[in-house]
N, C-alpha and C positions, 0 to 999 in steps of 0.2 A: 143712494142711486151712486155718488160718488164714489164709496168704499168699491164698489162692482166695476166701476170706469176704471177705476187703478187697478184692480187685478186683471182688468181685459189690456190695459196697457201695459203694464209687468208682462203679462205672458207673449203678448207681441215681441218685445225688447227681448226678451229669453229664445224664442226661437227665431230668431234676426242674427241670433248669437253662438247658433248652431252652425257649423257648415255641414254641407249637403253631403252625403256618404257617395265616397266614389267606389264601387266595387275594387277589390283591390285586384284582378283581375285583367282588370283594363288600363287601372293607374301605374301597375308594375308591370309588364308585360317586356320581357330580355326580347334582346334580338332575336337567339336561337332557342327554341322552342320543337317539344314532339307531338307526334299526333296531328297537328293541325297549326293552321295560323293562331297565334293567340292563347296555345293549348300551353302546355307544361312543359316548365323552367327548365333547359338542359345548365347542367350545375357544372361548377368548373371544376375539373377535373375528369371528366366524363369523355371516356375515348369514339370519337368518330371513323366510320367506316365508309367507305365507296369502293363500286368496281367500275369497269368500265360499262355504260347506257347499253344494255341489249341491245346485239345487232351493230352496235359500233366498233372502230379503232382508235387506240392510239398512234399517230403517225410525226414522225419528227422524217420532214423533205428533206431536198438541197433547197428549195424554194420556196415564194409564200402560194404561190399559184401552180407550183409544182405537185408532180404526181412520184417523183422519184428519190429513194430515202430507203427509208425502214416501217412497217408496220406492223402492230400486234393487238392482236383479240380479247387480251387479257394482261388487264394491271388492273392496282389495287393499290388505294392509300391509307393512311390510318395517320387520325391527328386527334390531339388533347387539347379538350376546351380549356385556357388559365384565364379568359373574361369573358362576361356577358351582361352586360348591362343593361339599363335598362333602355327599349327602344323609344323614340330613334337614337341608334348611336351604330358602334364598332365592336362587336365579338374578335378576340382575339384566340388562334391555334396555335398549337407547336405539333408542326407537321413531323412527323416520327420515321414516317417508313413510308416507301414509293415502290411499288415492285411491280417488275413484269414479267410474265411468265414467257422465257426466249422458247419454250414450243410451239408459243401462238403467233411468232413472227417468225415475217417474213421479210426479205429487200431484193428490188429491182434494178439495183444501180449493177451495172457492165461488172465483170469480174469479181463481182460477190455471190457468195454460193450460200449464206446462212448467216443466222446472230447467233453468235453464242451468248451474247447475256448485255443484258441493258444495266447499267448501277446508278441511281440517284443517289449523289456524292453530299458531303458536306453538313451532310442534315444535323440538327434538326433545323427545320426553316419557318418563320413564323408567317401566318397567314391571317390576315386579318378580312372580317364581313361587312360590309355595310350594310344597313336597312333598306340601302336602296337597290340590294343586290352585288354592289360593286364590290369585288374579290382583288389583293393583292398578297402576293409572294414574296418576301424577300431571307435573305439567307443573314447570319450574323455578323454582323458589325466585321470587313475585314476580311470575309469571305465571301464565295459567289455561289450562284446558282449551279450543280455540273451533273452533268450526265457522262459516263463513259459506257461506250458500245466499242465490242467485242465483235466482231467479223471474221468467218474464215473465207476467205480468198484461193483462187487458183496458184498462187503465193503463200501460202500460208495465213497464218493467225493477224488481222494486225488490229490495234487498239484505236478507236479515235474519240478526243477529247471533248465537250462541247459544252460552253460556260454563257451565261447571262447572270444581269445586274439584278433584275427582277421578272418576274411574271405576271400578266395581271391578268382580270378573268370574270366571271359573272357569274352568280347563285341564281337559279330561279324556280320559285313552290310551282308551275308547274310540273315538274314533275322532281323534285326534291333532287335538279343537278347541280354541276359547277362544271362548267363549260373552259376550256382555252382552245384558243383561235392563232392560228400562225405565230405564234410566240418565237420573238427569235431568240436564236443561239450561234455563236461565235464559235467557229475551228480553234482551240486553243494546240492541238497535237493532234499526232495521225499521219499517215501515209498519205500520195495521192490520191487511194482509193478511198480514204473516205469525201465524203462531201466538204466543200468547204462552209457552208453553211449551214446550218439545220432550223427548220421552223416546225413548232410541236401544236399539237392540235387532238382536243380530245374531251371527253364527255363522259364524267362521273354518275351514275345515279344507279340507286337511287342514296342518299345520302342518308347514315342511321348511324342512331345512337341507342346501342345494345337491343337492336332489333329495330325502335321505333323511328318512324320520319324524320325526318330535322327540317323543319320551315322556316324561313328568315324573317323578322317582322322589323 
């Protein structure tokens, strides 16, 4: 009887010493996954892409609430994942390209006949995406976020340059989107036909990694 009791006690102690098994997928879910929330980890070095959300436009208007400026219906960004830690946390990406198809761009600014090109300068930018969906875009140290807009006017071609210290946006799992709303730019050079300030609004979706939809955890 005494021997059996001792064996039972030793077994109970051993059982208490074994940690509860936690599924790796639940314990190690990174900030960025593909397929679903809590899905397959996005690997560092993977390239993420996204076009404008279907039926939307990217706009650079002269005021936060106005509708005068430039509008494009075709734009794409490309970013490389540089860090994807365990959630909750903040993933980091390097934006290597953001393009606008000038053939899809129009302007309703008085005296402007068309949009020749829109170029995003000073790349790459660093983008951070937090588990709560907060997104921030910043330039390299000592640089600025810069967009150059070339317009065709009644007086010929003009170049308008706009700059911002950083951009803030949100990431949503509802449609795997990234949203920017009225992000303020300051005109740093250009003729009087260039609007004095620019406010950028765009929704990019879906964000994908080699065709697989990306989610934030």
